[in-house]
C-alpha positions in Angstrom: -39.7 -22.6 12.2 -37.0 -23.8 9.9 -34.3 -26.2 11.7 -31.0 -24.7 11.5 -29.1 -25.2 8.2 -26.0 -27.3 8.2 -23.0 -25.9 6.7 -22.3 -27.6 3.2 -18.9 -25.7 2.3 -15.5 -26.5 2.3 -14.2 -29.1 5.0 -11.0 -27.7 5.4 -7.6 -29.9 6.8 -6.6 -29.2 10.3 -3.7 -30.9 12.1 -3.6 -34.8 11.8 -3.9 -35.4 15.4 -7.3 -33.7 15.4 -10.6 -34.5 13.6 -11.9 -31.3 11.2 -13.3 -28.7 13.3 -16.6 -28.1 13.0 -17.6 -25.2 10.9 -21.0 -25.2 12.0 -22.2 -22.4 13.7 -25.8 -20.7 14.8 -25.7 -17.5 12.7 -27.4 -14.4 13.5 -29.9 -14.3 10.9 -30.9 -16.4 7.7 -32.9 -15.6 4.9 -34.7 -18.9 3.3 -35.8 -18.4 -0.3 -38.0 -21.1 -1.8 -38.4 -20.9 -5.8 -41.0 -22.5 -7.7 -42.8 -22.3 -11.0 -45.3 -19.6 -9.6 -43.9 -17.8 -7.0 -40.4 -16.6 -4.8 -40.8 -15.5 -1.5 -38.4 -14.4 1.0 -38.5 -16.0 4.6 -36.5 -14.1 7.4 -35.5 -16.6 10.4 -33.6 -15.2 13.5 -31.3 -17.6 15.0 -30.0 -17.7 18.6 -26.1 -16.6 18.4 -23.2 -18.4 19.8 -20.3 -16.1 19.7 -17.4 -17.9 17.7 -14.6 -17.5 15.8 -17.4 -17.3 13.1 -19.2 -14.8 14.0 -17.7 -12.0 12.5 -16.9 -13.5 9.0 -17.2 -10.7 6.8 -20.4 -11.7 5.0 -22.2 -11.9 8.4 -25.4 -9.7 9.4 -23.4 -9.4 12.3 -20.3 -7.9 10.6 -22.4 -5.5 8.2 -24.2 -4.2 11.4 -20.9 -3.7 13.1 -19.1 -1.9 10.6 -22.3 0.2 9.7 -22.0 1.6 13.3 -18.4 1.7 13.4 -18.2 3.6 9.9 -21.0 5.8 11.1 -19.4 7.2 14.6 -16.1 6.7 13.1 -16.8 10.2 11.2 -18.2 12.0 14.1 -14.7 12.0 16.0 -12.7 14.6 15.2 -10.5 13.5 12.7 -6.9 13.1 14.8 -8.6 11.1 16.9 -10.6 8.8 14.7 -7.4 6.3 15.1 -8.0 5.7 18.7 -11.9 4.7 18.0 -10.1 1.9 15.4 -8.0 0.6 17.7 -10.7 0.1 20.3 -13.1 -1.7 17.8 -10.4 -3.6 16.2 -9.8 -5.3 19.7 -13.4 -5.6 20.0 -13.9 -7.3 16.5 -10.8 -9.6 16.9 -12.1 -10.3 20.6 -15.9 -11.8 19.6 -15.0 -15.2 19.7 -11.4 -15.1 19.9 -11.0 -13.5 23.4 -8.3 -16.3 24.6 -6.1 -15.0 21.5 -6.2 -11.4 22.7 -3.2 -11.6 24.7 -1.4 -13.1 22.0 -1.9 -10.5 19.7 -0.9 -8.1 22.3 2.4 -10.1 22.9 3.0 -9.8 19.1 2.5 -6.5 18.9 4.6 -5.5 22.2 7.5 -7.6 21.0 7.8 -6.5 17.3 7.2 -3.0 18.4 10.0 -2.8 21.3 12.0 -4.8 19.1 12.3 -2.2 16.2 12.4 0.4 18.6 15.4 -1.4 20.1 17.4 -1.7 16.7 16.4 1.9 15.9 18.1 2.9 18.8 20.8 0.6 18.7 21.8 2.4 15.3 21.9 5.9 16.9 23.6 4.5 20.3 27.4 5.8 19.5 28.2 4.2 22.8 27.8 0.7 21.6 31.0 -0.2 19.6 29.6 -2.7 17.0 26.2 -1.3 16.7 25.5 -3.8 13.3 25.8 -6.7 15.3 23.9 -5.8 18.3 20.9 -4.7 15.8 21.2 -8.0 14.3 20.7 -9.8 17.6 17.9 -8.0 18.5 16.2 -8.3 14.8 16.7 -12.3 15.1 15.4 -12.5 18.7 12.4 -10.5 17.7 12.0 -12.8 14.3 12.7 -16.0 15.8 10.6 -15.3 19.2 7.6 -14.6 16.9 8.4 -17.0 14.2 8.5 -19.6 16.9 4.9 -18.6 18.4 3.4 -19.2 15.2 5.2 -22.4 14.6 4.6 -23.5 18.2 0.3 -22.8 17.7 0.4 -24.3 14.4 2.5 -27.3 14.0 3.3 -29.0 17.5 0.9 -31.4 16.7 1.7 -32.3 13.4 5.2 -32.4 14.5 4.2 -34.7 17.3 2.1 -37.0 14.9 4.9 -37.5 12.3 7.5 -37.9 15.5 5.2 -40.7 16.8 5.3 -42.4 12.8 9.0 -42.6 13.3 8.8 -44.0 17.2 6.3 -46.4 15.6 9.0 -47.5 13.2 11.8 -48.4 15.8 9.2 -49.8 17.9 9.4 -47.1 20.6 6.6 -45.9 22.6 5.0 -43.0 21.1 4.6 -39.7 22.4 1.0 -39.7 24.2 -0.2 -36.4 24.1 -1.4 -33.2 22.0 -2.3 -29.8 22.3 -5.9 -29.3 22.5 -6.3 -25.4 21.6 -7.9 -23.9 19.1 -5.4 -21.6 16.8 -5.5 -18.1 16.8 -7.5 -16.9 14.0 -5.4 -14.6 11.8 -2.3 -15.9 13.5 -0.6 -16.4 10.0 -1.2 -12.7 8.6 -0.5 -10.6 11.8 2.7 -12.2 12.5 3.7 -11.7 9.2 2.4 -8.0 9.4 3.9 -7.5 12.6 7.3 -8.6 11.5 7.6 -6.1 8.8 8.1 -3.3 11.3 11.7 -4.6 13.2 13.0 -5.9 9.8 12.3 -2.7 7.9 13.6 -0.8 10.7 16.8 -2.7 10.6 17.3 -2.3 6.7 16.6 1.4 7.3 13.6 1.9 5.1 11.4 3.4 8.0 11.4 5.4 11.2 10.8 3.9 14.5 6.6 4.6 15.3 7.2 6.4 19.2 3.2 5.9 19.7 2.6 2.0 20.8 -0.9 2.3 20.4 -0.6 3.6 16.4 1.4 0.9 16.0 -0.8 -1.4 17.9 -3.8 0.0 15.1 -1.3 -1.3 12.7 -1.3 -4.8 13.9 -4.4 -5.1 14.6 -6.9 -3.1 11.8 -10.4 -5.2 11.7 -10.6 -5.3 8.1 -7.7 -7.3 7.5 -6.7 -8.9 10.6 -8.5 -12.1 9.7 -7.4 -12.8 6.3 -5.1 -10.3 5.2 -4.3 -8.7 2.6 -1.1 -8.3 4.6 0.0 -4.7 5.1 4.0 -3.3 5.5 4.4 -1.1 8.3 6.0 1.5 5.8 2.7 2.0 4.3 -0.1 1.7 6.8 2.0 3.6 9.8 1.9 7.0 8.2 -1.6 6.5 7.0 -2.5 6.1 10.7 -0.8 9.7 11.7 -3.0 11.4 8.7 -6.0 13.3 9.5 -8.5 11.4 7.5 -11.4 13.6 6.0 -15.0 12.4 5.0 -14.5 11.6 1.2 -17.6 10.8 -0.7 -15.9 9.5 -3.8 -13.6 7.7 -1.7 -16.6 6.1 0.5 -18.9 5.6 -2.5 -15.8 3.3 -4.4 -15.1 1.6 -1.2 -19.0 0.5 -1.3 -18.9 -0.9 -4.6 -15.8 -2.6 -3.7 -17.6 -4.1 -0.9 -20.2 -5.1 -2.9 -18.8 -6.6 -5.8 -16.7 -9.0 -2.7 -19.8 -9.8 -1.4 -21.0 -11.0 -5.1 -17.6 -13.1 -5.7 -17.9 -14.7 -2.2 -21.7 -15.6 -1.8 -22.9 -16.0 -5.4 -20.0 -17.7 -7.1 -17.6 -19.1 -4.1 -20.2 -20.8 -2.0 -21.9 -22.2 -4.8 -18.9 -23.6 -6.1 -18.3 -25.1 -3.0 -21.6 -27.1 -2.9 -20.4 -29.0 -5.7 -16.6 -29.3 -4.6 -17.6 -30.7 -1.1 -19.8 -33.5 -2.4 -16.8 -34.8 -4.7 -13.4 -34.1 -2.8 -14.9 -35.2 0.5 -16.3 -38.5 -0.6 -14.2 -41.3 -1.7 -16.6 -43.2 -3.2 -17.5 -40.1 -5.8 -14.0 -39.3 -6.4 -12.3 -42.6 -7.1 -14.4 -43.5 -10.1 -15.5 -39.6 -10.8 -13.8 -39.2 -14.5 -15.7 -35.8 -15.8 -17.0 -35.3 -12.3 -13.5 -35.3 -11.0 -12.4 -32.9 -13.7 -15.3 -30.7 -13.3 -14.6 -30.6 -9.3 -10.9 -29.6 -10.1 -11.9 -26.6 -12.4 -14.5 -25.5 -9.8 -12.1 -25.6 -6.7 -9.6 -23.7 -8.6 -12.2 -20.9 -9.2 -13.6 -21.8 -5.4 -10.9 -20.7 -3.8 -9.8 -17.6 -6.3 -13.5 -16.1 -5.7 -13.3 -17.0 -1.7 -10.5 -15.4 -1.1 -10.6 -12.4 -3.8 -14.0 -11.7 -2.4 -12.8 -11.5 1.4 -10.0 -9.3 -0.1 -12.2 -6.9 -1.4 -14.4 -7.0 1.3 -11.7 -5.8 3.5 -10.3 -3.6 0.9 -13.3 -1.8 0.3 -14.4 -1.8 4.4 -10.8 0.1 4.6 -11.1 2.5 1.9 -14.3 3.7 3.2 -12.6 4.6 6.4 -10.0 6.4 4.5 -7.0 3.8 4.6 -5.4 2.1 1.3 -4.4 -1.6 1.9 -2.4 -3.7 -0.7 -4.9 -5.5 -3.7 -4.3 -9.1 -3.5 -5.4 -10.4 -6.7 -4.9 -9.1 -10.3 -6.9 -11.5 -12.8 -4.3 -14.4 -11.9 -5.7 -17.0 -14.4 -5.0 -14.5 -17.1 -1.7 -15.6 -16.4 0.5 -16.5 -19.3 3.6 -18.1 -17.2 3.8 -20.1 -13.8 5.6 -17.3 -12.6 3.4 -14.2 -14.0 0.5 -16.5 -11.6 2.6 -16.2 -8.5 2.9 -12.3 -9.8 -0.5 -11.6 -9.4 -1.9 -14.4 -6.8 -2.0 -13.3 -2.9 0.3 -10.4 -4.0 0.5 -9.6 -0.2 1.9 -12.8 0.7 4.1 -13.7 -2.2 5.8 -10.6 -2.3 6.4 -10.7 1.9 8.3 -14.1 0.5 9.9 -12.6 -2.3 11.1 -9.2 -0.1 11.8 -11.3 3.5 12.7 -14.4 2.1 13.6 -15.1 -1.4 15.8 -11.9 -1.7 17.8 -12.4 1.8 18.5 -16.4 0.6 20.3 -14.5 -2.6 17.4 -14.6 -5.0 18.3 -14.8 -8.4 21.8 -13.4 -7.7 23.5 -16.6 -7.0 24.6 -19.9 -8.9 21.9 -22.2 -10.6 21.8 -24.7 -8.2 21.3 -22.2 -5.4 18.7 -20.3 -7.2 16.8 -23.4 -7.6 17.0 -24.4 -4.0 15.8 -20.9 -3.4 12.6 -21.1 -5.2 11.8 -24.7 -3.4 12.8 -23.4 -0.6 10.2 -20.3 -0.6 7.7 -22.7 -1.9 8.0 -25.3 0.5 7.9 -22.3 3.4 4.3 -21.1 1.5 3.1 -24.9 1.5 3.8 -25.2 5.4 2.5 -21.6 6.0 -1.0 -22.8 4.4 -1.1 -25.5 6.7 0.2 -28.2 8.7 -0.7 -31.2 6.7 2.0 -33.3 4.0 -0.8 -32.2 1.3 0.0 -28.2 1.6 3.8 -29.5 1.9 3.4 -30.9 -1.7 1.3 -28.3 -3.0 4.2 -26.0 -2.3 6.8 -28.2 -3.6 5.0 -28.9 -6.9 4.4 -25.3 -7.6 7.9 -24.6 -7.1 9.1 -27.4 -9.6 6.7 -25.8 -11.9 8.8 -22.7 -11.8 12.0 -24.4 -12.5 10.6 -26.3 -15.2 9.6 -23.5 -16.5 13.0 -21.2 -16.1 14.9 -24.3 -17.6 12.3 -24.7 -20.9 12.7 -21.0 -21.1 16.5 -21.0 -21.5 16.4 -24.1 -23.6 13.4 -23.1 -25.9 14.6 -19.4 -26.2 17.1 -19.8 -29.1 14.5 -22.0 -31.3 11.6 -19.7 -31.1 13.8 -17.0 -32.0 15.3 -19.1 -35.2 11.5 -20.2 -36.0 10.1 -16.6 -35.8 6.9 -18.0 -33.4 4.4 -15.6 -33.3 4.8 -15.0 -29.5 2.2 -12.5 -29.2 -0.4 -14.0 -31.1 -4.0 -14.7 -29.6 -3.7 -18.0 -30.1 -0.3 -18.9 -28.8 -1.3 -16.3 -25.8 -4.7 -18.6 -25.3 -2.9 -21.9 -24.8 0.0 -20.4 -22.6 -3.3 -19.4 -20.4 -5.2 -22.5 -20.6 -1.8 -24.5 -19.7 -1.1 -22.4 -16.6 -4.7 -22.5 -15.4 -4.5 -26.5 -15.9 -1.0 -26.5 -14.2 -2.5 -24.5 -11.2 -5.6 -26.7 -10.6 -3.8 -29.9 -11.0 -1.6 -28.3 -8.2 -4.8 -27.3 -6.1 -6.2 -30.7 -5.9 -3.4 -31.7 -3.3 -4.6 -28.2 -1.3 -8.3 -29.4 -1.2 -7.5 -33.1 -0.6 -7.6 -34.0 3.2 -4.9 -36.6 2.9 -2.4 -37.6 0.3 -4.1 -40.6 -0.3 -7.2 -39.2 -1.3 -5.3 -36.6 -3.4 -3.7 -39.7 -5.8 -7.0 -41.6 -5.3 -8.6 -38.3 -6.8 -6.2 -38.2 -9.9 -7.0 -41.5 -10.5 -10.4 -41.3 -10.9 -9.4 -38.4 -13.1 -9.0 -41.3 -15.9 -12.4 -43.1 -15.0 -14.0 -42.7 -18.5 -17.6 -41.5 -17.9 -18.9 -39.3 -20.7 -22.4 -40.2 -20.5 -22.8 -37.9 -17.5 -22.5 -35.0 -19.8 -25.8 -36.0 -21.7 -27.8 -36.8 -18.4 -28.7 -35.6 -15.2 -26.2 -37.3 -13.3 -24.2 -34.4 -13.0 -26.7 -32.5 -11.3 -26.7 -35.2 -8.0 -23.8 -33.4 -6.8 -25.5 -30.3 -4.9 -26.0 -28.0 -7.7 -29.4 -27.9 -9.4 -29.7 -27.1 -13.3 -30.7 -23.7 -11.9 -27.8 -23.5 -9.8 -25.7 -24.4 -12.4 -27.3 -22.0 -15.1 -26.9 -19.3 -12.1 -23.0 -20.3 -11.8 -22.2 -20.1 -15.4 -24.3 -16.8 -15.7 -22.3 -15.2 -12.5 -18.8 -16.5 -14.1 -19.3 -14.7 -17.1 -20.2 -11.5 -15.3 -16.8 -11.7 -13.4 -14.7 -12.6 -16.2 -16.7 -10.0 -18.3 -15.7 -7.4 -15.6 -12.2 -8.7 -14.7 -11.2 -7.9 -18.5 -12.8 -4.7 -18.6 -10.2 -4.2 -15.6 -7.3 -4.5 -17.8 -7.9 -0.6 -19.4 -8.3 0.5 -16.2 -10.3 1.0 -13.0 -13.9 -0.2 -12.8 -15.0 2.5 -10.4 -14.0 5.0 -12.3 -15.8 3.6 -15.5 -18.8 3.7 -13.6 -18.4 7.2 -12.4 -18.6 8.0 -16.2 -21.8 6.3 -16.5 -25.2 8.0 -16.2 -26.7 8.2 -12.9 -29.4 6.0 -13.7 -26.9 3.4 -15.0 -25.0 3.4 -12.1 -27.9 2.9 -9.6 -29.0 0.0 -11.9 -26.1 -2.0 -11.6 -25.7 -1.2 -7.7 -29.5 -2.3 -7.2 -29.2 -5.1 -9.5 -25.7 -6.5 -7.8 -27.6 -6.3 -4.3 -30.5 -7.9 -5.4 -28.5 -10.8 -6.9 -26.5 -11.5 -3.5 -30.2 -11.1 -1.8 -31.7 -13.4 -3.8 -29.0 -16.0 -5.2 -26.2 -15.4 -3.0 -25.5 -16.8 0.8 -29.6 -16.7 1.1 -30.5 -18.3 -2.1 -32.0 -21.7 -3.0 -30.2 -25.0 -1.8 -27.3 -22.8 -0.8 -25.9 -22.4 2.3 -22.9 -20.0 3.5 -19.4 -21.4 4.0 -16.3 -19.9 6.1 -13.8 -18.4 4.6 -11.3 -20.5 3.4 -8.1 -18.7 4.4 -9.4 -18.0 7.9 -8.2 -21.0 8.6 -4.6 -20.4 8.0 
């Protein structure tokens, strides 16, 4: 029997007062594939199951079994009662390994639903003299309560840590305690999703939902509760009241999307994580990495995309099978020709949330230049903090904010010059150069996002200037977790992914697949399944890593 495999994936930053949380858990099952020059064989091992927050990762065997049972039973219910089944299984799903957090989920659900309905009631209550002010008070209380919950759970230890550093400067005894809880998984996502309800009711965009249980499903819908995509009440609540019918084409497209998500996560994202962890988590390596650092920087930019885009596609596909439409989260972000365009394509459900519920209320671009610049920096600062309680996330957010400010300034300065010289801005060469520049800038910012400390980040950047081109000519490149064959598999998978992304520019891949012969569709599907089983999470020298965004 094989020993339990250790996870090699990305080590994420927690608050500074605690060591990194162990990501290793015993899994339901592990396929071990040994490849040699003579043969390939598959070994299956059943491992003991320990309930944990990782137990229902969307790429786990348990989730696949869970989803198969849930979706099968779902269509046995009369259509008008199916939402009840989804509510029950959504709470069961969240409760596995997170039973202590279910109460918090209920609290967020109750306060946002009740707050939204109070706002609607105040609007139509003619006995209230100043209805507008009354609604504002209710909304403010609702928002502050729920954001307060998020801040308390996520940033308390970070605040204590930094306060103690200040106290030590003044030789004042530091605070001697920290909070030892485990942060509720998905809290950063479902709180933002829930807050869209009272805010949109206040803005008059939606009507109140009278059934609190239907609203509870909106907040807890299991495909998206762990890591989004962040939904909106105005889009999701009407779907819950819809009688969803069995639609073979929709289910088929949902399965294809899930399959593509598994490929992105298991074959590409997890394979990249091995190399990245061996570089970013070892100062001995990255301080003199040179070429290795450049490769790791590019690889992390790719990993975080394939990890999160893979999760999003699995979640969107699962929802689609159940008859629900949830937001698209990524639209080929690394094809962006400007930083502004990148943030319109990257983690769309979050960036659009910040745009609609923070940036625009602050005044957006309808104010003076200084205030407009401040609004941009505030949004990116909050975005950095949203991702984690660490100064590295704050620097990452502000750096991206400064990118946008510099881009806006250059645009106004260069516009008359470009107009006079008649540059061919739409030429392939100019577009390609802009894409490469945006890719480099975002990858450079990812260094802070991935590094465990600011000191590590600057050490990594310093290591970029170490000159060691000989690494490309010998086998040193394969000493960082990925063998030559794994590098080749990675390259082929990336070519396939880029090709698919390029094809998506002219329309849906699912629609293109529908137009292909029956034999071709099944050849693609079976090849994808085979690639995932053989080369993904179960492939040679590859272990699974937790989805990056489940820690946020």
